[in-house]
Structure formats: C-alpha cells, structure tokens
N, C-alpha and C positions, 0 to 999 in steps of 0.2 A: 472397568477400568474410568477414569476420571476425563479422560480423554474422550469416550465413547459419551459420557454423561453431558459434557462440555458440545460435544457435536450436536447431539439431539437438541439439547437445549438452543444452540445458535441457529439451528435450522427452523425450531418452533418460534421463535423470536421474528424472522424474516417469512412466515408463512402468510402469507395473505396480502403481500406484497409483491411478489413476484407471479405473475398471472402465467406465465409459460417461455419457453426457450424459443429464442431466434438465432438459428443456426448462421446468420448470415451477419449478425451483429458480433462485436468483441465476446468473448467467453460465452457465444453461444445465448447473449442475453442474461445471462445468469447473474445476478447480483450477490449469492452468498456465496463466499468462499471459505476452504479451510487450507491454511497453512500448517504444515505438519510433515515431518520425514519417521523414518526407523531407524534412525542411527543410534549408536553408542547407547543402547539400551530404552531410548525411547519408545514406550510400548504404544505403536501406533499403526494400525494396518487396515484391511479392508472391512474388518467389523466396526471400524469406528467410523469410516466411511459410510458404509451402510446403514449405520446409526442414523445419520442425519439425513440422507437420501430418503430413507423409510418414511422420515418426518416430512420432509418439504419437496421431495421428487429428486431424482438422479438429474432430469433433465433440466433442473434448478440448481445444480450445484458446480462448482468447478473445485479445482482444489492445485497445490505446487509445492516443491519438496527443496527449493534450491538447487536442484537439478536439472540437467536437461532431459534425464529420463525418469521414471518411475517403476517400481515392482508393485504399488498399490492400484489395484485396478477394480471398477465397477463399471458394469454398463450403463453406458447415458452421461455418467459424469466424467466430465472433459478436464484433461490435464495441460496446464500452461508449462513448458519446458521454460528454464532459464540460463542466460548465459550470467555465471557468479562473477567474473571480474574481466577486465580488458583482453583483447584478442583471444579469448577461450572460444569462441565458436567454433572454431575449425578444428580445436584441440578436444574439445567436448565430444564432436560428433553430434550434432543436432537430430532428431529425429526429423520426420516426415510431416507436414502440416494435414491437419486431416485426415486423420489416418491411426487405427490404433486408439483411437479414445482422446487423442491430442485436438486441440482445435488449430486456430489460423493466429493465435496469439504468442508472442514472446516474449519473455519479462528480462530487461536489463540487468545492469549491474547492481549486487546487493551490497548497499549502505557504502559508498565508494567516499562519505564524508566520518565515516567510523573508522577507529583504526584496529577495531577487532573484527572487522566483515572485511571487504573489498578495500577499505583505506589502510589496509595494513603495509599496504604500500606508499610511504611517505610521499612521493611525488602525485600520485592520484591523488591523496588526500588535502595535499595542498595547492595544486594547480590544477583546477579542473579545466580549463581554458588549454590546456596542452593535449587534452585529450578526444577532441573531436573527432580525429581522423581514424583512432584505433574504433568507436563506437560506428563510422561508417564500415569499418571493416567486419566487423561482428554481427551488425546488421544485414549487410550485403551477402554474408554466407547464410543467416537466417532466411532472408529474401530467395536465394537461392533455392532453399528447401520447401519453398511455398508458402513462407509464413508473409501475412500482410499486415499485421497490427503490430508496433514496436513500443514496447512499454519502458517509458525511461529510466535511467538510473535511479532505484529508489532509495530516499533521503531515510537516515536515520533519524534524523534530526534539523539539519543545518539545510535550512531553505536556501541560503546566499550560495551555498556549491552548486545546486542546480541552475541557480539562476548566471553564473559566471558560465558553467558549461554549457548552456544553453547559447548565451551570448556569441559563445565562441562556433557553436555548431550553426548559428546565425550567417555568419560569413564564410564558413567552411562547402564549396560545392559537394552539393548531393547531400547534405547532412539532415536538413530539415523533413524530407521526406520520412527518415526514418525514427522519427517522434512523432508517435500518435496519440499517447495517452503519459501523463505525468505520474509517478509513485511517489508513495513516501510510506512511512511507518509510524508506530506509535505505541509507547507503553509508558502504563503510570503505575506507580507505587502506594496510590492513596484510593483504590479502586472501593475498599471497603466502606468508605463513606461519601464515596461521587454522588452527586446531585446535581440533576439539569435543572437550576436555577439560575437566574442572572446575579444573584449575589453570591454563586459560588466561583472562586477563582478559578477554578480547574477546569470549570465546563465552559469559562469564557477563553482560557487558554488554548483548550481543544478547539474552540469556533476561531479562534486566531489564525490557529495553526492550518485549517483548513481554508482560511480565507488567503493565506499568505500563498498557497499553491495554484488558488483561482487566479488571484492577481496574475500571477507568473502566465497561467495559460492565456487571458485575455490580454497581454502585453506580447507575447511571441506571435498569438495569433495576427497579431496587428503587424507584425513582421515579418509575414511570410510563411507562417508555421500553418499546419492544419490538426491544432492539438485538441481532439474531439472529446476530452473529457480527464477524470481523476478518478486513478488507480490506487485505493486504499487497501493496500495489501498484505500488511501485518499490525495487527492490532492485538493487544494483550495486556494482562496485568501480572505485576510481580510484585512481592513484599518490599521492605522498606530498604533491604542489603541488595536490592537490583538483580538477585540470581537465585534465590528461592521462589519456585513456583507458589503464586497466590491461593488462598484457600476459594475452594470451590464457591461458596458463598458471596466472596469478594468480588469471583468474574462476574457472577449472576448478576452482584448490583451495579458494575460496570456494563454489562451485556443489557441489561435493562433500561436504565438511565441515559446511555448515550448511546448505544446501537441502535435500540428498540424505540425510545422514547425522544430520541433527537433527529438521528440519522434514518430509519426507515420511517419515522412521522412526518419528516419532512418530503420524502422521498414519495410518499402516499397523499402530499396534499394536505394534513392536518393543519389547519388554519389556525388554531390556536396555539400550536408549537412554534409555526412560522411567524406569528405576530409577536412570540414571546423573544424571540429572536432579533426580531427587527427592531424592540424597544430595550435589547441590552447594550449597555454602554462598555465604553474599554474593551472590543475587539479589535485587537493591533495586529497587523501583518507584521511579518519579519524584512529586515533591509540592514544596510541599505541596497537600493536598487545597482547592481552592476553597472548599468550604463551610465551611471554619475558617481557613485561611489568609489572609486578608485578600484583599485586590484582585490582580488581576494584574500582574506585574512582571517584565517582558523577562530574560531573563536568568538567572532567580533559580530555575529548575526544577532541584532536586538530587536527589541519590540518599537515599532513606529508610529506615527500618526495614521490612523487608516482612511481619516476624511470622512465626511457626513455619510458616504453610502458603506462605511464598513460593515454594520450589521444586515444590511439588505442584500451585501455581495457575499456576507457568509449564510446567507441562506442560498445564494445563488450556487455557492462551493458545495452546498449538499447536492442541491439538484444535480450537477455536473457530474458526482460520483457514478461512476460506473459499475464498480464491483465493492465489495469489503470481503477481505479474508480474514478470519478469525486465527489466530495462531492457539493451537491444541498442544499444551505442556502436560507430560505424566509426572506425577508427585517422584520427586526424588530424582529426576532423569531428564531434566531439564537440560535438553541438547544444546542451548547456546551458551552455556557454563558449567559445563559438567564439572566437578570436583571447586565450585565457587570462583571466585573473582583471581585465582592465580593460574588458571587456565583458560 
C-alpha cells in the first residue's frame, strides 16, 4: 500500500539521525513518528508499521492514532495515547503508562482551533482561556495512570489560540506542570514544487510557523513553565482541494526538502543548512502576543516582525523539536475527510 511505501520512506529519511532509543526520554528518545489509524477504510495496520521499523528500527519509532488505545502493535514501537477533546480523559479510559507498548507521554486535545476537530465546540474554538481547568482535569487523570509528559493541545494552524490558552494556564493553580511540550500540525497543498530555498515563500512560511511555537516556549518558560521542547505530531501533504491525498511523488518531494533536508539536517548539525536558514529573511512569527494584544479573536493571528534574531531562532526552533510524526494517508481513503469536504 502507499501507506507502507511512505512509512518505509519516512524511516529511511531519518535513518542516520536517530542513534538509539532512550526510554527515560519523551517518546523513548524516538524522533521518528507515524500518525495514522485504520478507521473508515484507511488501510493501515501492523505491516505498515513494520515496514518503517524494518528500516529504522522499532526502538527508534513511535505512533499514534488520535485515540487512547490502539489495535496496531509491534514489539519495540511505542504508542502515545491521546485525550482528543476536553473532559475526555476519564471517559476514554486511558491505558497505564509504561506497559504493553505505551510510553510515558500523553497527547492533548486535537486541534481545538479547528471546527472539524476538537474545535467543533464553538466555545472551545473561540475562548481558549476558559479551558485551563478542563486541561488540568484531563492531565491529572493521565498522571494518575503514570504519565509524566504532557503534550499541549495540538494546533491545526492558529498559534494565537495556544498563546491565549497558555496565558490562562499560567494563572490557574497547578496548570503549568501539565504542559511539558507544545504540539502543532502542518499540511501543505504545494508539496509537488516545494523547495528548501530562501527564495521560496513556502519554505519561509514553514520556518515562520516553527519559530512561532519556539517563541511561545521561550516566553512561557520565563513565566514559570517547564516546556521541554516542541512536538510536530502531524505533518503531511494534500492536493489543491485540501481533501484528496497527495500523490506519492509529491509527498516524497516534501519529505525530502523539508523533513530530511531541513529538519533532520539541522538536528544533525549540518552547518550549511543552518547557515542557509540564518541567512534567510522574512521569517515572521504569528501574533499578536496574548499578553499585549487584547482578547483572542478567531482568524486574527497574522505575521509579525520577528526582530533581528528571527532566523537564528528558527534554527533553535528546529533544534528544540523532540519528535516529528508523518501523517500516513491511503489512496481514496483519507480518513480526515471521507467523502470530501461535505463530511
């Protein structure tokens, strides 16, 4: 299947970067992740996971499926459960940490800034500051099951939503301890022509996106959080209509240019790539800042002046990535939007 081919390709692209697992580290020290499930006809299973593990090693790979449990198991590959929306931790029945292939990481709400995911609740989507206590409730339930690393609500695109959520968490008792990583997603429809080049707006836009979350991490760590890094846990390609799976060659183009030749290259200390990023202009984080820009407004998160350290901070953003998970999509069975945009 395409999922199997791409799983193996993903693994081969990160081969040589990950030297080995560290079970005491988040995701067991695994940089390479795969986001996929086998719902509504999406043809993903143990053979797909095994294809990646055979290339990069099971102890260097993790996966998740937007659920608290999985039916796809492979010895040595770590599974990360998710609390998909607020107040779901006790209802979902989280597994025990560090048992039956589960690690110590629990993933938080899935895209509360998107109306098609957790943000289907308009109150959550439009008022992030009101949900700090719901977060505490969910993460306390996870902690009671042995989880020690808590990945923030994962953003679809709106950095400002997370900024306002963290601002509320900052002033809510016992909340800061339950955010140890910041998570975000990224999809592109221009993967076919994607280039890791300073002249390419798409590449600069991706760097700006990473910079935005890095700046949030820096700001909130100065305000008493202990955010250890960034989790890029949904990355993939779609075609121009935003719901058709992208052709394998197009996905490979993005994997190669952005995943391997940008992210992995910086993580491996490739000085030529680091210097290229540092010499790139127009890397701009999203804002305005939640502490100075007034109340949260949907759709008002726009590019801001990143200042003189923006390019260097973009490198630091990549260096702070704990893991990246590619989204595996089967032809004609894209489980995000089965039936197209009408569903």
